N, C-alpha and C positions, 0 to 999 in steps of 0.2 A: 359672629362676630360678625357683624352687617359688610353689608356688600353694597359695593354705591359702583352700577352700570350709567358710565358716560359717554357720551357724543356716540347719543342710536338715532333712529329717526321711527319715531314711538310711533305704534297707531296704538290708539284707544278711541272705544265708543263713545263721548262725549264732545270728541274732536277739539278737546286742550293741546295747547302748545305744549312741548313734552322733548328734551332732548337726555331724558336722564330720571333715573329711579335706584331704587335700597329697598331691598330682602333684606332682612332681617328675620327672626324665625317661623320660615318658612313661610312670611305677608311680603309684598308689599308693603314698605312702610313711607315712602316716599313718591312723589310723580313730580319732575318739575323741573327748573330749569339744573346746570350742573353746578349755583354760586350758591341757590337755598340751597343743594342738597349737602352741600362741603359747609354750607354753617352748622345745619342742622344733623345733620354729621358727621364730626372729624374729624372723627377717628372712625370710618371705614373702611373698608380696603376699595382701592378703587379700579373700573375695570374697564380696559376701553373700550366699546365697541367697534372703532374707527371705523363708524356712519354706519353700521346695517343697520336698513331692517328687522322693524324686533314688532310682534305682533301675541297675545294673549293665547297660550294653550291652543290648537285644536281640538273640537272640541264633535267624536263623530257620531251623532244622536241617533244613529238605527245601524246597528253592524252581528256580528257571531262572532262575541272572543275565543270560547270555547272554541265555535268550528274552523274559525280557524285557525288555532291552533291543531289543532288533530289534524284540519288539513295541508297540514305543510310537515305533517308526516306520511304524508298517503302519495298516491303517484301523482304529481304536477301535470295534469290532464291540459290546462291552458296554457301552455306556450306550443305543443304539436295543434293547434285547434286545426287549421286552419285545412288538415284533412284527414276522411276518415284514416286512412291507411299510416298517417304520418303518427295520430291518437294511438291504434293500436299498438306500431311498431315504441312509443312511450312507456304503455303499460307492461307492453310482455318486455320490454327492460330492466320495470320494476316489480314484477315475478321472481327474474334471474337474479336479481338483487338481491330479493326479501324470501332465500326460502325457508325461515324460520316463520316467518307470520302466517296464523291457522287461516283468514279473513283478507283478501286482496282486498283494497281500497281507495278509490282515485275519484278525484273530482278536476272538474272544470273547462268540458268537453260542449261543443256548442255545434250543434249540426250548422247553420247557416254559417256558418263560417268554413263550409266541407268544401274543398274544391275538385272535389274529384267524385264525390256520389252525395251531394243532398236529400240524406233518411238517420232519422234514430237510428244510432250501432244496436243492437238486435241480440240474445243469448247465444245462437251459432256463431257470432264473430267475438262475442268475450270463450265460448267454449274452442274455441280455434287457438290460442293462445293464454288460457286460463281451463284447463280440460281436470284439472281433479282436485280443488280447492275452489271453496262461494267466494264469487266476485259481485264485487256490487260498485260500479261506478255513476257520479250524479251528475247530471248539469250545471254551465254553469250557476241558472239560477237559485239548483237547490230541492224543484219543485218538478224534478220528472229525475227517474232513474234508470240503467239495467241492471239485470241479475245473468250473471251465468245461469245452467241448467241444475250443478251443483247449490247454491241459494237459491232458485227454487225451488228444489226436494227437500232443503231443510227448514224449507218455510211449508211445504205442505203444499205446492201448487205445481199441479200435478196438470192435466187434459185438461182438464173443464175451472174453469176460467174464475173466485169467488168475486161476487156481486159488492165490493166496499161502498159503503155513501162518501161521497164525499171525495173522491176518487177511480182509480181505474184499472186496470190489469189487463193490458192494449191484447189482443191475439192477433194471430197471425188468417191467411185467405180458408188452413181447414180448421180455426177454430182454435186453434191450443193459442196459449198465452208466451207471448215471442220474445219476454224475458224485458219488455216496456213497464215499468211503474212508474203510473201518475201519483201526486196530492198526499193523498189519504190512506193509498195504496203501497205507497214506502216504506207504510210501516208494518205489511206483511215479512220481509223480511230487516229492517234494522232492529227487528224490537225482540232478534233472534242473536244480533249480534253481540260480543260481550261488553255486557260496563265495566269502563275505565272504575278501577277504584281511584282512593283520595290524592294518589300520591300519581297518580297518571293525570288525574286529573289537573293536579297543583302544576305538573311539566306541561305540559299544552296551554293552560295558560300564562309562566310568563312567556313559556317561546312566543305567545302572541300580543303577551301585552312589547317585548323587546323589537320584537317588526312595526308593528304599532309607533312605540315612539322613535322609527326616522323616519317618517312620513310626518313627524310633528305632532302628532297627537299625545293629548295630557287628559282626557278622557275621555272617555266610551259610556252608549246607550248599548247594550247592548240581550239578544236576545239570546241567553245560556241553556235553559231549560229544556231545549228539546236538539239539543246539540248531539247525548249520546244520553244513551236509556238510563242514568244514574238518576236516581233520585236526586227533590230539591234541593231537599234536604245535603246531600252532599254536595249539592254547586254550593248553595249558600254556606258550608263549610270549610269546603277548599280554599274561600274566599278570604273567609273567618282566616284562616287560619295561616295565610298569604298573608294576611296584615296585621297580623300577630307578631309577623314574621319579620314585616319590615321590609319584606321582597316585593312590594304591590309600588310598578313606576308609572301606573294608568289608573283612573281615577271610573270607578266602574258602580254608572244605575245600572240595576238589573229592568230588563226591560222582561216578566215574568212568565211565557206562556203557560198558562194553566188555561185544556185545551178540554175537561170535559167540569161536571159539577160537582163531582167529586173528590177530586182533583183542588179544586179553585177552594173547596169548604176544610177544605185538611191546611189548607194554608190561610187561610180567613185566622180557623183557630186556634194555629200556633203564633196569635198575635200581629204579621204582618202586615202590613196597608203599605203604598206610596207613603214616604217617609222616613221611612224606619230604619236605621242606621245612619254613617259615619257619613263626611268626606270621603271618605278612601272607598267606602263598600255602602247602599245604598239600596233601599228597596226603592225603584220607579213603577210602572204601568204595569196594569195588566196588558199580557199580550196574546191576542188572538192571529189566524189567519184566516183573513176570512175569503181568500180566492190563492189563483198562482201566478205565471209571470205568462207577459205578454209574450215573448220570444215561443215560448213553449205551447202556447195556445191554448192554458187550462185559466187563463184571468178573465176572470165570468163577464160576461157582455149585455147589455141587456137584451142584442141583437149580434147575430151570429156574424162568426169573422168576415169579412170582403173575402178574402181568400180558402178560406175552408168553410163555406156557407153551412155545410152539418150540426156545426158544434159554434156554444157562445161559449163554452169554458166549462169550468166548476168550480161553482160553489159545493164551497169545505162546511158552511154549517147553513144552514134550513132559517130561514127567517126568524122561528120562534126562538128555535137553539139559539141563534145567537141575542137574541131579543131578554131568554136566561139571564144567561151569562152576563153580561154587560146589564144588568140592571142588581146581581149583586154585588158585581165589585161596587157597583155604583152609591147603593147604600150602606155598603160595605168601608166607604172612602177612597175608594180607591180609586184613581187617575186609569185611564182606556187609554191602550194604541193601538189599532187594529190594518192590521196587512189587508189592504183592498187599491186593488192594481184595475180590473173591472170595475166601467160605470153601475152593470148591476150591484158587485159586490159594494161601489164606494153606495150607492141609494141603501142598502141592508144595513148599514153601519150607524148610512144617518136614518135612517129609522128608526131604529135597535138608541142610538144615545137619543135623539126627540121624545122618546118611548119615557127612555127611563124622569130623564127631566119631567115631565111633563106629573109624573106619580112621587117623582119626588128631588123637586128642585134645587139645588148646588149650582153655590157664585164660584168662579170661579176652580173649575173642576176638569181644565187643563185638558179634553180630549183630545185624544185627535185622532191621524187620517195614517199609517204609512205607505210612503212609494206616493200614494193620490194623483198618479197619472193620466190613467185616461178618466176628467173630471171638468163634465162640463163648469161653464162660467153658472146655472140653477142651481148645482151644485155648490158651487165656491159659493156663494150662497150661501146659504145651508151651512153652509161651516162655517160662516161670520155670522149667522143670523144663532148658532148653538152654543160661537164663543168657546172653537175647535180650533186644534193646530195642526198644521202638516210639517209629517218627517219630510221630505225631497230628500233627495237622490242625485244630484243633477250631470256625476261623472255617468250613469243612466244613457245619458244622451249620447255618448261615445257611441254605443253600440246599436242603440234601438233608434235610433234616427237609421237603421239602413231597413230598420222595419217596419218602422208607424206605419206610415205609409199599405204596403202590400197587407199590412194587419185590418188597417181601421177606418180604410179609406177613406171619406171625406170627414170622419169622425175626429180624426186626430187636429185638423186646421183647429182646437179647442184642450187639445193633450199638453200632459206635460204642466200645466202651469205655473207659473215661477213670479214675477211682479205682477200679474193681474193681481194675484191676494192678494202681495202686500198693500195692494191700491184697493183690496174691498176691506183692508184692514185683519185676516187670516194673518195669525204668529206662526213661522217655517225656519225650523232650521236643519240644515244640512248632514248627512253622512252617505257610507258607500255601500253598504249593505252588505262589507265584506262578508267573508271571502267569495259574493257571488261577483262581485270584481274588486280590485284591491282598493286597500287605502288609500290613497294614493289622495290626499286636499289640493293637492296647488294645478291636477287634474281636474277634480270636480271641479275647484273655483274656474278654471280656464272652463271649464262648458258650462260652467251657471253666467257666465259672459259673455261668449262667445255665440252659446246654440249649436254647434261644431262639432265635430269628431273631432277626437285628440288620433285614433293610432293609426288612421286610415285615411285617404285624400276625399275630401267632400268640401268645397265652398260653401255649400250653399245654406244658410244658416238656417235652422231649423224654427219657426215664430220666432222672428227678432225682436217681434213687439214682449216678447216673454220675455229678454234677457237680464237680468241683476247688473250694476253694475258693480262696481269689483269692489265696495263699500261695504254696500250691501252681501253681495256675498261669501265678501270677511267676517262678517257680524255674520252670516247666520252657519259660520262654522265657528263661533265662538260665545258671541253674550247667546246668538237664537238657539244654541246648545243650554245653555243655564235654560235661560226661561223654561226650553221645557222640561225639565227635571226642577224645576222650581228651587234652582241653585244662585240664581239672578245674586242673591248678595253679597256671592260667598267666589264668586271666576265670572269668569267670560271678562273681563275687564283688566287693560291693568290699570289699578284705585289705591289706594289707599284704603290697609287695610284686608285685601283679595289675598287669597292665596296666591303663594307665587309661579303661580305655571304659564308658561310662555316658552316664544319660540327666536328663535333667528333666523331669517333668509337669508340666502347670499347672493339677493338681488332683492331690489327696492322693490315692489308689482305694480304701482304705483308710474314708476319709469320704464316699464315692457309694454312693447306689443301684446296686447291681450293673446298671438297663438301663442304669443311663446314663455305664456306662467308656468305651463307643464316643467320646462324644462330650471325654472330656480329649485336651487338645491336647499337645503334646510342645515342650515352651518349646527346649528346646536338647539337642541331639545330641556325644558329644564318645567324638573317639576318640585315645587313646594321647594325650590329655590334650589334643589340642587340636581346636576346632569347627569342626562337619561341615558 
């Protein structure tokens, strides 16, 4: 039966004057005035929204849905990351409450928030709370983890730290591994953690879908192939089973992390390409990780860190290796989306895409840089020349404004671009990178328009000329995401024939103090016209 939603404040990408919309068979059948709707659909059930604000369902254009689901069952360390001691107490509680777990896993700590000892935890810290079982706790960014002695032993890491391409096993003053693993070195331990079976994959995905629905999210573009050691075939199969069961409450575009030549070729040989699938689950771009994070000082810079002059970070691929993978994907008709936080990593990505396009030009390949944080104006101009897309995470400003100048010095004057990208004509979409940050769209929107942190007091706006307008921020979480995944024709707007994915907010953000946007409640989230 058709449903006619009346008396609404409707946000439309084309700025149409609309107060009413009709949903029929999971799509918007009409958008306009109440009088017109009742004439066209006289038998539709009427639902009065009492003047509430309605916008298209939010699209998180870069996150890790499976990782989020897995994390929700692990030790939640983010709420206790104000001190090293408090984080370790939280971990100890989890150990005691889960006596039958073979592996103790946790995520969310951040040493920059520690008020007692501002340092990474070590194997000794973990051994004190978890001496008998293997334990691995991952930093909030996902680019650094700490292993206890038992985990290092199982991974075969002994007194001599192995050399890892694109990663590092950190040692102490005596030259012994201290439990800290950076970038590709994490694989030494994660590779021996038992992979979940398909049932467990589905349970984690359902848990994560329900979680993001509470934030108004109806679509995600998600990197799941790297979340566990389950092969990509199993992850795809888990999604397809959930779809056939009618259990999905989020539409998924998979950002396919296929980190080496052999895996990428195996994927392509099975017929997968960007656009394979349907409106519930589809294959998106090849996803590669070009460097680390700013918080862990593993983002790859062209010049050393201002507060760590002995390092430029870690490039996870050589230029040659990156060239090869991007060329294979580009020739095969795949879109690519490459994680690059540092300006050194951004240069390598730009070089590789420029080379691929010079060898085999493709119109509207829509290749992109994920994060695009330490990006100067010249690099942004190169992105425009290559017709590239920027997947940004405004919510990162909540934490990163605390560290950006200490880490980068004067280079921070050009970092975290947003408005300037739009002025150049570079398309962009917004996301959270969850579970690095919560999938909290309203907080992300507030950060985008204020350029200020939300969770700590700081009245200074970081590069306010890079602020998005509220309209631009909303579009970046709706129509911008649909553009990134080649789905502008089916979603991202409240418009006739589009999928009826929409969100009802408790307060109109256009009538709210920008510094209170994060407090706006999500009243209802609808996917295909159904309240999820």
